[in-house]
C-alpha positions as CSV (number, residue, x, y, z in Angstrom):
1,M,108.4,114.9,78.1
2,G,106.2,112.1,76.8
3,N,105.9,110.7,80.4
4,L,104.9,114.1,81.7
5,L,102.2,114.5,79.1
6,A,100.9,111.0,79.7
7,N,100.7,111.6,83.4
8,K,98.9,115.0,82.9
9,S,96.4,113.3,80.6
10,L,95.8,110.6,83.1
11,K,95.0,113.1,85.9
12,I,92.7,115.1,83.7
13,Q,90.7,112.1,82.6
14,L,90.3,110.8,86.2
15,T,89.3,114.3,87.4
16,E,86.6,114.5,84.8
17,K,85.4,110.9,85.5
18,N,85.2,111.5,89.3
19,K,83.2,114.6,88.9
20,G,80.2,112.5,88.1
21,R,80.3,109.9,90.6
22,G,101.1,94.0,78.7
23,V,102.4,91.1,80.2
24,G,105.2,88.7,80.5
25,L,107.0,86.0,82.5
26,V,110.5,86.4,83.8
27,S,111.8,82.9,83.5
28,D,114.8,84.0,81.4
29,L,116.1,87.3,82.7
30,P,118.9,88.8,80.6
31,E,122.4,88.6,81.9
32,L,122.7,91.1,84.7
33,Q,125.2,94.0,84.5
34,G,126.5,96.2,87.2
35,A,124.5,99.2,88.3
36,G,127.0,101.5,86.6
37,A,126.7,99.9,83.2
38,D,124.0,102.2,81.9
39,E,124.9,105.7,80.9
40,E,122.1,107.1,83.1
41,R,121.7,105.2,86.4
42,A,118.2,104.7,87.5
43,D,117.5,105.6,91.2
44,V,115.2,103.6,93.4
45,A,113.0,104.7,96.3
46,I,112.6,101.9,98.8
47,L,109.3,102.3,100.6
48,M,109.0,100.6,104.0
49,C,106.2,100.8,106.5
50,T,107.0,99.9,110.1
51,Y,105.0,99.1,113.2
52,N,106.8,97.6,116.3
53,G,109.3,95.9,114.0
54,S,112.4,96.0,116.1
55,S,112.7,92.2,116.3
56,F,113.8,91.8,112.7
57,L,114.3,95.3,111.4
58,R,118.1,95.3,111.6
59,E,118.4,92.3,109.3
60,Q,116.3,93.9,106.7
61,L,118.2,97.2,106.8
62,D,121.5,95.3,106.6
63,S,120.2,93.6,103.4
64,F,119.6,97.0,101.9
65,G,123.2,97.9,102.6
66,R,124.4,94.8,100.8
67,Q,122.5,95.5,97.5
68,S,124.6,95.3,94.4
69,Y,122.5,98.1,93.0
70,R,123.7,101.1,95.1
71,D,121.6,104.0,93.8
72,W,118.7,103.8,96.3
73,T,117.1,105.9,99.1
74,L,115.0,104.4,101.9
75,Y,111.7,106.1,102.9
76,V,110.0,104.8,106.1
77,S,106.5,105.5,107.3
78,D,106.2,104.4,111.0
79,D,102.7,103.8,112.5
80,S,103.5,105.0,116.0
81,S,105.7,102.1,117.0
82,A,106.0,101.6,120.8
83,D,109.1,99.5,120.7
84,S,112.7,100.4,119.6
85,T,111.9,100.7,115.9
86,R,112.4,104.5,115.8
87,D,115.7,104.1,117.7
88,I,117.0,101.6,115.2
89,L,116.0,103.8,112.3
90,D,117.8,106.8,113.9
91,E,120.9,104.6,114.3
92,Y,120.9,103.7,110.6
93,Q,120.3,107.3,109.6
94,R,123.5,108.2,111.5
95,R,125.4,105.2,110.1
96,W,124.4,105.8,106.4
97,G,124.7,109.5,106.5
98,S,122.2,112.2,105.4
99,G,120.1,111.7,102.3
100,K,120.0,107.9,102.5
101,L,117.1,107.3,105.0
102,F,114.0,109.4,105.7
103,V,111.4,108.7,108.4
104,F,107.8,109.9,108.5
105,D,104.9,109.5,110.8
106,G,102.3,107.1,109.3
107,P,98.5,107.6,109.3
108,C,97.9,104.7,111.7
109,Q,95.0,103.3,109.5
110,G,96.4,99.9,108.6
111,F,99.2,98.6,106.4
112,A,97.6,99.4,103.0
113,K,96.8,103.0,104.0
114,N,100.3,103.4,105.3
115,F,101.9,102.3,102.1
116,M,99.6,104.4,100.0
117,S,100.3,107.4,102.1
118,L,104.0,106.9,101.7
119,L,103.7,106.5,98.0
120,K,101.8,109.8,97.8
121,R,104.3,111.8,99.7
122,P,105.7,114.6,97.4
123,E,109.1,114.2,99.1
124,V,109.4,110.7,97.7
125,Q,110.9,111.1,94.1
126,A,112.7,108.5,92.0
127,R,112.5,106.6,88.7
128,Y,111.5,103.3,90.4
129,Y,109.7,102.4,93.7
130,A,110.3,99.2,95.6
131,F,107.9,98.1,98.4
132,S,109.5,96.6,101.5
133,D,108.3,94.8,104.6
134,Q,110.1,95.4,107.9
135,D,110.9,91.7,108.6
136,D,112.3,90.2,105.4
137,V,115.8,89.8,104.1
138,W,116.5,90.8,100.5
139,F,118.9,88.9,98.3
140,D,121.9,91.0,97.4
141,D,120.8,91.3,93.7
142,K,117.1,92.0,94.4
143,L,117.1,95.6,93.2
144,E,119.5,95.0,90.3
145,R,117.4,92.2,88.9
146,S,114.2,94.2,89.1
147,V,115.7,97.4,87.7
148,V,117.3,95.6,84.8
149,R,113.9,94.2,83.8
150,L,111.9,97.5,84.1
151,A,114.7,99.6,82.4
152,S,113.8,97.9,79.1
153,M,110.3,99.4,79.3
154,P,109.2,102.8,77.8
155,E,109.0,105.3,80.6
156,Q,105.4,106.3,79.7
157,K,104.1,102.7,80.0
158,P,103.2,101.6,83.6
159,A,105.3,98.6,84.5
160,L,105.5,96.3,87.5
161,Y,108.1,93.7,88.5
162,C,107.4,91.0,91.1
163,S,108.8,87.6,92.0
164,R,108.6,84.4,94.0
165,T,109.9,84.4,97.6
166,R,111.9,81.9,99.7
167,L,110.1,81.2,102.9
168,T,111.9,81.1,106.3
169,D,110.9,80.5,109.8
170,A,111.1,83.2,112.5
171,E,114.8,82.4,113.0
172,G,115.5,82.9,109.3
173,S,116.0,79.2,108.4
174,P,114.6,78.3,104.9
175,I,111.4,76.2,104.9
176,G,110.4,76.3,101.3
177,F,109.2,78.7,98.6
178,S,106.0,80.5,97.7
179,P,103.9,78.8,95.0
180,L,105.4,78.9,91.5
181,F,103.0,80.5,89.0
182,A,103.2,79.5,85.3
183,R,100.3,81.3,83.7
184,P,100.9,84.8,82.3
185,P,100.1,87.9,84.3
186,S,97.0,89.6,83.0
187,F,94.0,91.7,84.0
188,Q,91.8,88.5,83.8
189,N,94.0,87.1,86.5
190,A,94.3,90.3,88.5
191,L,90.5,90.5,88.9
192,V,90.5,87.4,91.1
193,Q,94.0,87.0,92.5
194,S,97.0,89.1,93.6
195,L,100.0,87.7,91.8
196,A,102.8,88.4,94.3
197,G,103.5,90.1,97.5
198,A,104.3,93.8,97.6
199,N,107.6,93.0,99.3
200,T,108.9,91.7,95.9
201,M,107.5,94.5,93.8
202,L,109.2,97.3,91.8
203,I,107.1,99.8,89.9
204,N,108.2,102.6,87.5
205,Q,107.1,106.3,87.7
206,A,104.3,105.8,85.2
207,A,102.8,103.0,87.5
208,R,103.2,105.3,90.5
209,E,101.2,108.0,88.7
210,V,98.4,105.6,88.2
211,L,98.4,104.7,91.9
212,L,98.6,108.3,92.9
213,S,95.2,108.9,91.1
214,V,93.3,106.4,93.3
215,P,90.6,108.4,95.0
216,E,91.4,109.3,98.6
217,D,88.3,107.8,100.1
218,S,88.8,104.4,98.4
219,T,89.0,101.2,100.4
220,V,92.3,99.6,99.5
221,V,92.2,95.8,100.2
222,A,95.9,95.4,99.6
223,H,98.3,97.7,97.8
224,D,100.1,94.9,96.0
225,W,96.8,93.5,94.5
226,L,95.8,97.1,93.6
227,A,99.1,97.8,91.8
228,Y,98.7,94.5,89.8
229,L,95.0,95.4,89.0
230,L,95.6,98.9,87.8
231,V,98.8,98.3,85.9
232,T,97.2,95.4,83.9
233,A,93.9,97.3,83.4
234,C,95.6,100.4,82.0
235,G,97.6,98.6,79.4
236,G,100.9,98.3,81.4
237,C,103.2,95.4,81.7
238,T,103.7,93.0,84.6
239,F,106.7,90.8,84.9
240,Y,106.7,87.8,87.2
241,D,110.1,86.4,88.1
242,S,110.0,82.7,88.8
243,G,113.2,83.0,90.9
244,A,113.0,84.2,94.5
245,T,114.5,87.6,95.4
246,L,114.1,87.6,99.1
247,D,113.6,85.6,102.3
248,Y,110.0,86.1,103.4
249,R,109.9,85.5,107.2
250,Q,106.9,83.6,108.5
251,H,106.1,84.4,112.2
252,G,103.3,85.2,114.5
253,G,103.3,88.8,113.6
254,N,102.7,88.4,109.9
255,I,99.7,90.4,108.7
256,I,99.5,88.4,105.5
257,G,101.3,85.1,105.2
258,A,102.7,83.3,102.2
259,N,99.7,81.1,101.5
260,A,102.0,78.2,100.9
261,S,100.9,75.5,103.4
262,Y,97.7,73.5,103.0
263,K,96.4,75.1,106.2
264,D,97.0,78.6,104.7
265,R,95.3,77.7,101.5
266,L,92.3,76.2,103.3
267,F,92.0,79.5,105.2
268,R,92.0,81.4,101.9
269,V,89.4,79.2,100.5
270,R,87.2,79.6,103.6
271,N,87.6,83.4,103.2
272,M,86.5,83.2,99.6
273,L,83.4,81.1,100.4
274,S,82.5,83.2,103.5
275,G,81.7,86.3,101.6
276,R,85.0,88.1,102.2
277,F,86.0,87.7,98.6
278,V,82.8,89.5,97.6
279,E,83.7,92.4,99.8
280,W,87.2,92.6,98.4
281,N,85.9,92.6,94.8
282,D,83.4,95.3,95.7
283,A,86.2,97.5,96.9
284,N,88.4,96.8,93.9
285,L,85.6,97.3,91.4
286,E,84.8,100.7,92.9
287,I,88.3,101.8,92.2
288,L,88.3,100.3,88.7
289,R,85.1,102.2,87.8
290,A,86.9,105.5,88.7
291,F,89.7,104.5,86.2
292,Y,87.3,103.4,83.4
293,P,88.4,106.1,80.9
294,L,92.0,104.8,81.2
295,L,91.2,101.1,80.8
296,T,92.1,99.3,77.6
297,Q,89.3,98.1,75.4
298,E,90.0,94.5,76.3
299,A,90.0,95.4,80.0
300,R,86.7,97.2,79.7
301,A,85.1,94.2,78.0
302,T,86.5,91.9,80.6
303,L,85.3,94.1,83.4
304,E,81.8,94.4,82.0
305,H,81.4,90.6,81.7
306,F,82.8,90.2,85.2
307,E,80.5,92.7,86.8
308,A,77.5,91.3,84.9
309,G,78.3,87.8,86.1
310,R,78.2,89.0,89.7
311,T,74.5,90.0,89.4
312,L,73.0,87.1,87.4
313,G,71.5,83.8,88.2
314,F,73.5,80.5,88.1
315,K,73.6,79.9,84.3
316,G,74.1,83.5,83.3
317,R,76.7,84.0,86.0
318,L,78.8,81.2,84.8
319,C,78.5,82.3,81.1
320,E,79.6,85.8,81.9
321,F,82.5,84.7,84.0
322,Y,83.6,82.4,81.2
323,R,83.4,85.3,78.7
324,A,85.4,87.5,81.1
325,G,88.2,84.9,80.9
326,I,89.1,85.1,84.6
327,Y,91.5,82.6,86.0
328,R,93.8,81.9,89.0
329,Q,97.4,80.7,88.8
330,T,97.1,77.1,90.0
331,H,94.8,74.2,89.4
332,A,93.6,74.0,93.0
333,A,93.0,77.8,93.1
334,N,91.0,77.6,89.9
335,I,88.8,74.8,91.4
336,S,88.1,77.1,94.4
337,L,87.3,79.9,92.0
338,I,84.8,77.7,90.1
339,V,83.1,76.7,93.4
340,A,82.9,80.3,94.4
341,A,81.4,81.2,91.1
342,C,78.8,78.5,91.4
343,L,77.8,79.6,94.9
344,G,77.7,83.3,93.9
345,K,80.6,84.2,96.2
346,I,82.5,86.3,93.6
């Protein structure tokens, strides 16, 4: 009941606002138990968006079938694939039986819009929601690890779990890991950096309710970054697991890569200094303004300093960014952030 009342209050506050227009590191996860250990098993909706994904889709679907946590349902939103993606999905529907896999037609407006449209479908109902790419391979305990962590949270508090990934080449051979982050998740970090890929994320129903209230006409830069921003801004908890939970395949068809190589990082720095970072922040801030009534006092103060810094001259800009407390997760990334701040590219 508390969760329902909280969600109702959230929607009322956002409606009124729009008329006028917790944190932790998961380095020491508790010992995992089987999915049947709890008296009330939590169910998970796996949300997958597909587009011409036939090359690797079977491997990902098979990894779902091997999950140690069995209480899940897969919902797929397909953006008019022209290959055999739909045939493969039909095959697995027959193999798994009714009620395990549902397929919808996507909006064909890009990956972020596709994921948001799937999250907003009333047919999709669960206690937890896991985002999935079409070309990864999940470790067998991925869902179990993430559910165990979020199950400890009060249902009314927005919560997000994410993790590191193991990188593989197109053939599935390991080639390394995504960067290891050591600083705590926070709104100050979320303002200037997405902590982890959506393919590692699990959110609870309270976090979903927050995301459902994003205005329809909003520009969503990336749904994983948006989830991290809103959960931390609204007083929720974000857990970062320093252990990998899946194989993140790197190939020519990736929309967003792992940002692990020097070349990838140089590309990200160039994007930041070219003005793209300013555009991304513009879009994120527009959404945050709509959520202002729900932000914690600390998040409001951080946001006010951050927005003020974007409009001031050199000295004032640096002072306001310092007061906002913004930071990125690695030393090199923080250097690029300082350079961007000096050049007015934030």
